[in-house]
C-alpha positions as CSV (number, residue, x, y, z in Angstrom):
1,X,-0.1,0.0,-0.1
2,X,1.2,3.5,-0.9
3,X,0.9,5.3,2.5
4,X,1.3,8.8,0.8
5,X,-1.5,8.1,-1.6
6,X,-3.8,6.8,1.3
7,X,-3.3,10.1,3.1
8,X,-3.8,12.2,-0.1
9,X,-7.0,10.2,-0.9
10,X,-8.5,10.6,2.6
11,X,-7.6,14.3,2.7
12,X,-5.7,14.1,5.9
13,X,-2.2,14.8,6.9
14,X,-0.3,13.4,9.8
15,X,1.1,15.7,12.5
16,X,3.3,13.0,13.9
17,X,4.5,9.8,12.3
18,X,6.6,6.8,13.8
19,X,8.4,4.0,12.1
20,X,9.6,1.1,14.3
21,X,12.2,-1.2,12.6
22,X,13.4,1.1,9.9
23,X,16.5,-0.6,8.8
24,X,18.1,2.2,6.8
25,X,17.2,5.5,5.0
26,X,16.6,3.6,1.7
27,X,14.0,1.5,3.4
28,X,12.4,4.3,5.5
29,X,8.7,4.5,4.4
30,X,8.2,7.8,6.0
31,X,10.8,9.8,4.0
32,X,8.1,11.6,2.0
33,X,6.5,12.8,5.2
34,X,9.9,13.7,6.7
35,X,10.6,15.9,3.6
36,X,7.1,17.5,4.2
37,X,8.2,18.6,7.8
38,X,6.0,16.1,9.6
39,X,7.4,15.4,13.2
40,X,8.8,11.9,12.9
41,X,10.4,9.3,15.2
42,X,12.3,6.5,13.8
43,X,13.5,3.4,15.8
44,X,16.2,1.1,14.7
45,X,17.8,-1.3,17.1
46,X,20.9,-2.4,14.9
47,X,23.6,0.1,15.6
48,X,25.2,-0.1,12.2
49,X,21.7,0.5,10.4
50,X,20.9,3.2,13.0
51,X,24.2,5.0,12.1
52,X,23.0,5.2,8.5
53,X,19.7,6.7,9.5
54,X,21.3,9.4,11.7
55,X,23.8,10.3,8.8
56,X,21.0,10.3,6.1
57,X,17.9,11.6,8.0
58,X,19.3,13.1,11.2
59,X,19.8,16.5,9.5
60,X,16.1,17.0,9.5
61,X,15.0,19.1,12.5
62,X,11.7,17.4,12.6
63,X,13.3,13.8,13.0
64,X,14.2,12.1,16.2
65,X,16.0,8.8,15.7
66,X,16.3,6.2,18.5
67,X,18.9,3.2,18.5
68,X,16.8,1.1,20.8
69,X,14.5,-2.0,20.6
70,X,11.0,-1.6,21.4
71,X,10.0,-4.4,23.7
72,X,7.7,-5.8,26.6
73,X,10.2,-4.4,29.3
74,X,13.1,-2.0,29.7
75,X,16.6,-3.1,29.9
76,X,18.9,-4.9,27.6
77,X,18.0,-7.5,25.0
78,X,20.1,-9.8,22.7
79,X,19.3,-9.5,19.0
80,X,20.3,-11.4,15.9
81,X,21.5,-9.5,12.7
82,X,19.6,-10.8,9.7
83,X,19.6,-7.4,7.8
84,X,16.0,-6.6,7.1
85,X,14.9,-9.6,9.5
86,X,16.8,-8.4,12.6
87,X,14.9,-10.0,15.6
88,X,15.0,-10.3,19.5
89,X,16.3,-13.7,20.9
90,X,13.5,-16.1,21.8
91,X,11.2,-14.4,19.2
92,X,9.4,-16.6,16.4
93,X,10.7,-14.3,13.7
94,X,10.1,-14.6,9.9
95,X,13.8,-15.4,9.3
96,X,13.4,-18.5,11.3
97,X,10.1,-19.7,9.9
98,X,10.7,-18.6,6.2
99,X,14.3,-18.8,5.9
100,X,15.3,-21.7,8.3
101,X,17.7,-19.4,9.9
102,X,19.3,-20.7,13.4
103,X,20.5,-18.0,15.6
104,X,24.2,-17.9,16.1
105,X,26.5,-15.9,18.3
106,X,28.5,-14.3,15.4
107,X,25.2,-12.7,14.4
108,X,24.2,-11.4,17.8
109,X,24.5,-8.0,19.5
110,X,23.1,-6.5,22.7
111,X,21.0,-3.3,22.5
112,X,19.0,-1.2,25.0
113,X,15.1,-2.0,25.1
114,X,12.3,0.2,26.0
115,X,8.5,-0.2,26.3
116,X,6.9,2.2,23.8
117,X,5.0,4.4,26.3
118,X,8.3,6.0,27.0
119,X,8.2,7.5,23.6
120,X,4.5,8.0,22.8
121,X,3.4,11.5,23.7
122,X,-0.4,10.7,22.8
123,X,-0.2,12.6,19.5
124,X,0.9,9.9,17.0
125,X,-1.3,10.0,13.9
126,X,0.6,7.4,11.7
127,X,2.5,4.2,13.0
128,X,4.4,1.8,11.1
129,X,5.6,-1.3,12.9
130,X,8.0,-4.0,11.6
131,X,9.7,-5.7,14.5
132,X,9.9,-9.3,13.4
133,X,7.6,-10.7,15.9
134,X,7.6,-8.2,18.4
135,X,4.9,-6.0,17.1
136,X,2.4,-6.7,19.9
137,X,4.8,-5.1,22.3
138,X,4.2,-1.8,20.6
139,X,0.4,-2.1,20.7
140,X,0.2,-3.2,24.3
141,X,2.0,-0.1,25.4
142,X,0.7,2.4,22.8
143,X,-0.9,5.5,24.3
144,X,-2.0,7.4,21.1
145,X,-4.7,6.1,18.7
146,X,-3.2,6.8,15.4
147,X,-5.6,7.3,12.4
148,X,-3.6,4.7,10.4
149,X,-1.4,1.6,11.6
150,X,0.6,-0.7,9.3
151,X,1.9,-3.7,11.1
152,X,3.9,-6.9,10.0
153,X,1.3,-9.8,10.7
154,X,2.3,-12.6,8.0
155,X,4.5,-13.4,5.1
156,X,5.0,-16.7,3.2
157,X,4.9,-19.4,6.0
158,X,5.2,-16.8,8.7
159,X,2.3,-16.0,11.0
160,X,2.8,-13.3,13.7
161,X,3.0,-15.2,16.9
162,X,0.8,-12.5,18.6
163,X,-1.7,-12.2,15.8
164,X,-4.8,-12.9,17.8
165,X,-3.6,-10.2,20.3
166,X,-3.2,-7.8,17.7
167,X,-6.6,-8.4,16.0
168,X,-8.4,-8.2,19.4
169,X,-6.5,-4.9,20.1
170,X,-7.6,-3.5,16.8
171,X,-11.3,-4.6,17.3
172,X,-11.5,-3.3,20.9
173,X,-9.9,0.0,19.9
174,X,-12.1,0.5,16.8
175,X,-9.8,-0.1,14.0
176,X,-10.7,-1.7,10.6
177,X,-8.4,-3.6,8.2
178,X,-8.2,-1.7,4.9
179,X,-5.7,-3.9,3.2
180,X,-3.1,-6.6,3.2
181,X,0.1,-6.9,1.4
182,X,2.7,-9.7,1.3
183,X,3.7,-8.9,4.9
184,X,1.6,-6.2,6.4
185,X,-1.8,-5.6,7.5
186,X,-3.1,-1.9,7.3
187,X,-5.7,-0.6,9.6
188,X,-7.6,2.6,10.0
189,X,-9.2,4.1,13.1
190,X,-13.0,4.3,12.7
191,X,-14.5,7.6,13.3
């Protein structure tokens, strides 16, 4: 789904956008909004990819970049570097299900983790979440009720391990599914 087109078609404009699990500037789906001046928070736990984000997008005064994993608790977590499929240890991640990847120490790194409520000021309009099996941990601490949420729920043989919790949260909080692509489900807040 083209997020820019979605917003244009609905004649709305986000005041604040968040992308969790960005990878690098070339994969950031919020770049058009960043260039329009929208207040944007970007989260990338892998330090080498976060460094690219800071160099490429950190020059924008409306962008805040965080080298942290959003998780179910605060502290430190071990992650495995699988490029676009970097994931938290113990998570049922797409790389394990779809690629048969077996976590190995040479691919691991430690990173700070926080709960999302520490960053959510209640004013997020657009939320994109791709955290390789930890998407639920964003929603369970979400304060804002964005008008639009894109969240990784599936892909090939992979099914998000928290899919039922995600769907129940969406229903309770009055979101409807508007589209699904090869990995994400897109939801809009009902008025």
